[in-house]
C-alpha positions as CSV (number, residue, x, y, z in Angstrom):
1,M,-1.6,-34.6,-10.1
2,R,-1.1,-38.1,-8.8
3,D,1.0,-39.2,-11.8
4,I,3.3,-36.2,-11.4
5,V,4.9,-37.8,-8.4
6,S,6.0,-40.8,-10.3
7,Y,7.4,-38.7,-13.1
8,I,9.3,-36.6,-10.6
9,K,10.5,-39.7,-8.8
10,S,12.0,-40.9,-12.1
11,G,13.8,-37.6,-12.5
12,D,11.5,-35.7,-14.9
13,L,12.5,-32.1,-14.5
14,N,9.4,-30.8,-16.5
15,A,7.1,-32.6,-14.0
16,F,9.1,-31.0,-11.1
17,K,8.9,-27.6,-12.8
18,E,5.1,-28.0,-13.0
19,L,4.9,-28.9,-9.3
20,F,7.3,-26.1,-8.4
21,E,5.1,-23.5,-10.3
22,D,2.0,-24.8,-8.5
23,Y,3.5,-24.7,-5.0
24,Y,6.2,-22.1,-4.9
25,V,3.9,-19.1,-4.5
26,M,1.6,-21.0,-2.1
27,L,4.6,-21.9,0.1
28,C,5.8,-18.3,0.1
29,V,2.3,-17.1,1.2
30,F,2.2,-19.9,3.8
31,A,5.7,-18.9,5.1
32,A,4.6,-15.3,5.3
33,R,2.2,-16.2,8.0
34,Y,5.2,-16.8,10.2
35,L,7.9,-14.6,8.7
36,K,7.6,-10.9,7.8
37,D,10.5,-10.9,5.3
38,D,9.6,-11.7,1.7
39,E,13.1,-12.8,0.8
40,Q,13.1,-15.2,3.8
41,C,9.8,-16.6,2.7
42,K,11.1,-17.2,-0.9
43,D,14.2,-18.9,0.5
44,V,12.1,-21.2,2.7
45,A,9.8,-22.1,-0.1
46,Q,12.7,-22.8,-2.4
47,E,14.5,-24.9,0.2
48,A,11.3,-27.0,0.8
49,L,10.9,-27.7,-2.9
50,S,14.6,-28.4,-3.5
51,G,14.5,-30.7,-0.4
52,Y,11.7,-32.6,-1.9
53,W,13.6,-32.9,-5.2
54,E,16.6,-34.3,-3.3
55,R,14.3,-36.8,-1.5
56,R,11.9,-37.5,-4.4
57,E,12.6,-41.2,-4.4
58,D,11.0,-41.4,-0.9
59,F,7.6,-40.3,-2.0
60,N,4.9,-42.3,-3.8
61,D,1.8,-40.0,-3.7
62,I,1.0,-36.4,-3.9
63,Y,-0.5,-36.2,-0.4
64,K,2.8,-37.2,1.2
65,V,4.6,-34.7,-0.9
66,K,2.2,-31.9,0.1
67,G,2.5,-32.9,3.8
68,Y,6.3,-32.8,3.4
69,L,6.3,-29.4,1.7
70,Y,4.1,-27.7,4.3
71,T,5.8,-29.4,7.3
72,V,9.3,-28.5,6.1
73,T,8.2,-24.9,5.4
74,R,6.6,-24.5,8.8
75,N,9.5,-26.1,10.6
76,R,12.0,-23.9,8.7
77,C,10.0,-20.8,9.6
78,L,9.9,-21.8,13.3
79,N,13.6,-22.4,13.3
80,I,14.2,-18.9,11.8
81,L,11.9,-17.5,14.5
82,R,13.6,-19.4,17.3
83,H,16.9,-18.0,16.1
84,V,15.4,-14.5,16.1
85,K,14.1,-15.2,19.6
86,V,17.5,-16.2,20.8
87,S,19.2,-13.2,19.3
88,Q,16.4,-10.7,19.9
89,G,14.1,-12.2,22.5
90,Y,10.6,-11.3,21.3
91,L,8.9,-14.5,20.1
92,K,7.4,-15.7,23.4
93,E,3.8,-14.3,22.8
94,Y,3.5,-16.1,19.4
95,E,5.1,-19.4,20.1
96,E,2.0,-21.3,21.3
97,E,-0.1,-20.2,18.3
98,L,2.7,-21.0,15.8
99,E,3.1,-24.5,17.0
100,S,-0.6,-25.2,17.2
101,E,-1.4,-28.1,14.9
102,C,-4.9,-26.7,14.3
103,T,-3.6,-23.4,13.0
104,F,-1.1,-25.3,10.8
105,E,-3.9,-27.4,9.3
106,D,-6.1,-24.3,8.7
107,H,-3.2,-22.7,6.8
108,V,-2.6,-25.8,4.7
109,I,-6.3,-26.1,3.8
110,E,-6.4,-22.4,2.9
111,Q,-3.4,-22.7,0.6
112,E,-4.7,-25.9,-1.0
113,T,-8.1,-24.2,-1.6
114,Y,-6.3,-21.2,-3.2
115,L,-4.6,-23.6,-5.6
116,I,-7.9,-25.3,-6.6
117,V,-9.7,-22.0,-7.2
118,R,-6.7,-20.4,-9.0
119,K,-6.5,-23.4,-11.4
120,A,-10.2,-23.2,-12.0
121,V,-10.1,-19.5,-12.8
122,D,-7.0,-20.0,-15.0
123,S,-8.9,-22.6,-17.1
124,L,-11.6,-20.0,-18.1
125,P,-11.5,-18.3,-21.5
126,P,-9.2,-15.2,-21.4
127,Q,-11.9,-12.5,-21.2
128,M,-13.9,-14.4,-18.5
129,R,-10.7,-15.0,-16.6
130,T,-9.8,-11.3,-16.7
131,I,-13.3,-10.3,-15.5
132,I,-13.2,-12.8,-12.6
133,R,-9.7,-11.6,-11.5
134,Y,-10.9,-8.0,-11.5
135,A,-14.0,-9.1,-9.5
136,L,-11.8,-10.9,-7.0
137,D,-9.7,-7.7,-6.7
138,G,-12.9,-5.9,-5.7
139,L,-13.8,-4.1,-8.9
140,K,-17.5,-3.6,-9.7
141,N,-19.0,-4.2,-13.1
142,P,-18.8,-0.5,-14.3
143,Q,-15.1,-0.4,-13.3
144,I,-14.4,-3.7,-15.1
145,A,-16.2,-2.6,-18.2
146,K,-14.1,0.6,-18.2
147,E,-10.8,-1.3,-17.7
148,M,-11.6,-3.7,-20.4
149,G,-13.2,-1.3,-22.8
150,I,-16.4,-3.3,-23.1
151,G,-20.0,-2.7,-22.1
152,E,-21.4,-3.4,-18.6
153,G,-24.0,-5.8,-20.1
154,T,-21.1,-7.8,-21.6
155,V,-19.3,-7.9,-18.3
156,R,-22.5,-9.0,-16.5
157,S,-23.1,-11.7,-19.0
158,L,-19.5,-13.0,-19.1
159,K,-19.3,-12.9,-15.3
160,Q,-22.5,-15.0,-15.0
161,T,-21.2,-17.6,-17.5
162,A,-17.8,-17.6,-15.8
163,Y,-19.4,-18.2,-12.4
164,R,-21.5,-21.0,-13.8
165,K,-18.4,-22.7,-15.2
166,L,-16.6,-22.2,-11.9
167,R,-19.5,-23.7,-10.0
168,E,-19.4,-26.7,-12.3
169,Q,-15.6,-27.1,-12.0
170,L,-15.6,-26.6,-8.2
171,K,-18.7,-28.6,-7.3
172,E,-16.7,-31.5,-5.9
173,H,-14.8,-29.1,-3.6
174,F,-18.0,-27.4,-2.4
175,Y,-17.6,-28.5,1.3
176,V,-14.0,-27.3,1.5
177,L,-14.9,-23.9,0.0
178,L,-18.0,-23.6,2.2
179,F,-15.9,-23.6,5.4
180,L,-13.4,-21.0,4.3
């Protein structure tokens, strides 16, 4: 992920597309913590990412890029809410929480953790990946077996193997995951 910034800096559209695909949904979810309109969230995420593309030469590492994307997204959301406050006058009760740096950092950590876990799940073999996604959606082994047309024992076995693989992949992120 660190090399991706240098590729983007040199104008590599494929590298930017990869970063865009990783962060667009996360920035939409992040914006949804502030805004209730899905279309506004999408616009804000797209604006943040296109703003990064326009300023790509200013960035040398992924951590500054991430900081930029989350900060721009938050600030754009707050600007939208302030505009709503001026025109409708109802933001007062939320303003202190929205501007709280602690809350902002918590949201960023949550989104970054989501990306790490999503990538780990995506790297699993297809059948294991499907089982884990069903499990994350709250389905129990019998329901998963029925959905996939396989035996419960197969589901249990594949789920155990998948969890073992995920533990191995995510072990360096253990402390981040522990606090969420």
